[in-house]
C-alpha positions as CSV (number, residue, x, y, z in Angstrom):
1,X,1.9,-12.1,5.4
2,X,-0.3,-10.9,2.5
3,X,0.1,-7.7,0.6
4,X,-3.2,-5.8,1.4
5,X,-4.5,-2.7,-0.3
6,X,-7.7,-0.8,0.3
7,X,-9.2,1.9,-1.8
8,X,-11.3,4.6,-0.1
9,X,-14.3,5.7,-2.2
10,X,-14.9,9.1,-0.6
11,X,-13.9,12.1,-2.7
12,X,-10.8,14.0,-1.5
13,X,-10.6,17.7,-0.9
14,X,-8.0,19.6,-3.0
15,X,-6.2,22.3,-1.1
16,X,-3.9,25.0,-2.3
17,X,-1.9,26.7,0.4
18,X,0.6,29.5,0.3
19,X,3.6,29.5,2.6
20,X,6.4,32.1,2.4
21,X,5.3,33.0,-1.1
22,X,5.3,29.4,-2.4
23,X,2.2,27.6,-3.4
24,X,1.7,24.0,-2.4
25,X,-1.0,21.5,-3.5
26,X,-2.5,19.1,-1.0
27,X,-5.2,16.4,-0.9
28,X,-7.1,15.7,2.3
29,X,-9.7,13.2,3.3
30,X,-10.4,9.8,4.9
31,X,-7.4,7.5,4.2
32,X,-8.5,4.5,6.2
33,X,-11.4,3.1,8.2
34,X,-11.6,0.7,11.1
35,X,-14.3,-1.8,12.3
36,X,-16.1,-1.5,8.9
37,X,-16.3,-4.3,6.4
38,X,-15.1,-3.0,3.1
39,X,-15.7,-4.0,-0.5
40,X,-12.9,-6.6,-0.3
41,X,-14.7,-8.3,2.6
42,X,-12.0,-7.3,5.0
43,X,-12.2,-5.6,8.3
44,X,-9.5,-3.8,10.3
45,X,-10.2,-3.9,14.1
46,X,-9.8,-0.4,15.6
47,X,-6.9,-1.3,18.0
48,X,-5.0,-2.9,15.1
49,X,-5.3,0.1,12.8
50,X,-4.9,2.7,15.6
51,X,-1.6,1.1,16.8
52,X,-0.2,0.8,13.3
53,X,-1.2,4.3,12.3
54,X,0.5,5.7,15.5
55,X,3.7,3.8,14.6
56,X,3.5,5.0,11.0
57,X,3.0,8.6,12.1
58,X,5.9,8.4,14.6
59,X,8.4,6.7,12.2
60,X,7.4,8.1,8.9
61,X,5.1,11.1,8.9
62,X,7.0,13.1,11.6
63,X,10.3,12.2,9.9
64,X,9.0,13.4,6.5
65,X,9.4,9.9,5.1
66,X,5.8,8.9,4.5
67,X,6.0,8.7,0.7
68,X,3.4,7.4,-1.6
69,X,3.1,6.5,-5.3
70,X,0.7,7.1,-8.1
71,X,-1.2,4.0,-9.1
72,X,-1.4,0.5,-7.6
73,X,2.2,-0.9,-6.9
74,X,2.5,-4.7,-6.9
75,X,4.7,-4.9,-3.9
76,X,5.1,-3.5,-0.4
77,X,8.3,-1.4,-1.1
78,X,8.0,2.3,-2.1
79,X,9.6,2.9,-5.5
80,X,11.2,6.3,-5.3
81,X,10.9,6.8,-9.1
82,X,7.1,6.6,-8.8
83,X,6.7,8.8,-5.7
84,X,4.0,11.5,-6.2
85,X,3.3,12.8,-2.7
86,X,4.2,12.8,1.0
87,X,1.7,12.3,3.8
88,X,2.1,15.2,6.2
89,X,-0.6,14.3,8.7
90,X,-2.7,11.3,9.7
91,X,-5.1,11.4,12.7
92,X,-8.0,9.5,14.2
93,X,-11.6,10.8,13.8
94,X,-13.9,8.3,15.4
95,X,-13.4,5.1,13.4
96,X,-11.9,7.0,10.4
97,X,-8.3,8.1,9.9
98,X,-8.1,11.5,8.2
99,X,-5.0,12.1,6.2
100,X,-3.4,15.0,4.4
101,X,-0.8,14.6,1.6
102,X,1.4,17.1,-0.1
103,X,1.7,16.7,-3.9
104,X,5.4,16.8,-4.7
105,X,7.2,18.3,-7.7
106,X,8.3,14.8,-9.0
107,X,7.3,13.6,-12.5
108,X,4.5,11.5,-11.0
109,X,3.5,14.4,-8.7
110,X,3.2,16.6,-11.8
111,X,0.9,14.1,-13.3
112,X,-1.3,14.2,-10.2
113,X,-1.3,18.0,-10.3
114,X,-2.4,18.0,-13.9
115,X,-5.2,15.5,-13.2
116,X,-6.4,17.6,-10.3
117,X,-6.3,20.8,-12.4
118,X,-8.4,19.0,-15.0
119,X,-11.0,18.2,-12.2
120,X,-10.2,14.4,-12.4
121,X,-11.5,12.7,-9.3
122,X,-8.8,10.8,-7.5
123,X,-8.9,8.4,-4.5
124,X,-6.4,7.0,-2.1
125,X,-5.3,3.4,-1.5
126,X,-3.6,2.2,1.7
127,X,-0.9,-0.5,1.2
128,X,0.4,-2.8,3.9
129,X,1.4,-6.3,5.0
130,X,-0.5,-8.4,7.3
131,X,-2.1,-11.8,8.2
132,X,-5.8,-12.5,7.5
133,X,-8.1,-14.7,9.6
134,X,-11.6,-15.7,8.2
135,X,-14.4,-14.9,10.5
136,X,-18.2,-14.7,9.8
137,X,-17.6,-14.5,6.1
138,X,-15.0,-11.7,6.4
139,X,-11.2,-11.6,6.6
140,X,-10.1,-10.0,9.8
141,X,-6.7,-8.2,9.6
142,X,-4.4,-9.3,12.4
143,X,-2.1,-7.5,14.8
144,X,1.0,-8.1,12.6
145,X,-0.4,-5.5,10.1
146,X,2.2,-3.0,8.9
147,X,1.3,0.0,6.9
148,X,3.7,0.6,4.1
149,X,2.2,3.6,2.2
150,X,-0.8,5.5,1.1
151,X,-1.0,5.7,-2.7
152,X,-3.1,7.9,-5.1
153,X,-5.3,6.0,-7.5
154,X,-7.9,6.8,-10.2
155,X,-11.5,7.6,-9.2
156,X,-12.8,4.6,-7.3
157,X,-16.4,5.4,-8.4
158,X,-15.5,4.3,-12.0
159,X,-15.5,0.4,-12.0
160,X,-12.9,0.2,-14.7
161,X,-10.6,2.9,-13.4
162,X,-9.1,1.1,-10.4
163,X,-7.9,-2.2,-9.2
164,X,-9.0,-3.9,-6.0
165,X,-5.3,-4.4,-5.3
166,X,-5.5,-7.5,-3.1
167,X,-2.8,-10.0,-4.1
168,X,-3.8,-12.9,-2.0
169,X,-2.1,-15.3,-4.4
170,X,1.3,-14.0,-3.1
171,X,2.6,-14.0,0.4
172,X,5.5,-11.9,1.7
173,X,7.9,-12.5,4.6
174,X,9.9,-10.1,6.7
175,X,13.5,-11.3,6.9
176,X,16.4,-9.4,8.5
177,X,14.7,-6.1,7.8
178,X,14.0,-6.9,4.1
179,X,10.6,-7.8,2.6
180,X,10.8,-10.7,0.3
181,X,8.2,-12.7,-1.6
182,X,7.7,-16.0,0.2
183,X,7.8,-18.0,-3.1
184,X,11.4,-16.8,-3.7
185,X,12.4,-18.1,-0.3
186,X,10.9,-21.4,-1.1
187,X,12.8,-21.7,-4.3
188,X,16.1,-20.8,-2.6
189,X,15.5,-23.4,0.1
190,X,14.7,-26.0,-2.5
191,X,18.0,-25.4,-4.3
192,X,20.1,-25.2,-1.1
193,X,18.6,-28.5,0.2
194,X,19.3,-30.3,-3.1
195,X,22.4,-32.6,-3.4
196,X,25.0,-31.6,-5.9
197,X,24.1,-34.7,-8.0
198,X,20.6,-33.3,-8.6
199,X,21.4,-29.6,-8.4
200,X,21.1,-28.8,-12.1
201,X,17.8,-30.7,-12.2
202,X,16.5,-28.6,-9.3
203,X,17.6,-25.4,-10.8
204,X,15.8,-26.2,-14.1
205,X,12.7,-27.1,-12.2
206,X,12.8,-23.8,-10.3
207,X,13.4,-21.9,-13.5
208,X,10.4,-23.5,-15.2
209,X,8.3,-22.6,-12.1
210,X,9.5,-19.0,-12.3
211,X,8.5,-18.8,-16.0
212,X,5.1,-20.1,-15.2
213,X,4.6,-17.2,-12.8
214,X,5.3,-14.5,-15.4
């Protein structure tokens, strides 16, 4: 499975809402799109994206666990220290999926609030795991796609202000409820399958391989 991220280029609406005397800051807009080839030459079939969004809403949004980060994380797991917002709604609108996120009072949430107060344009980036199958010059996301988070990123209209985010050089596996990088599993298997006589040699080889990845 690949770590897949997609940046939405449409501008977000900034909402300020009062509830019981407390002011809250929200962003709202198109978070994901189906059946449309994006800039990364990937396409999400509507049934795939719809089913996964429904699962994400049921398991995370409704349970107030749909957290997102500021920036482009390099893995599928949400880092609580970098959380900036919580997705409070995500719904279908034709082929688009309209989302609304509440900016939290965390350190990174405060950064987002300050950027919005300064009229800095921000975008959103969906982050998930899934398989890709080449088809007609595009990569089609498969039914095993799992949405991990929706992150806030710098203005996608500025070429140097954001990262495409696709990490197709790395693959990830789901093992006993834990997401692990496939390469790490390969190294572990290599060591475990090596005889004791050549174990130190195997460990040194794996260590050198690890250093080459840094």
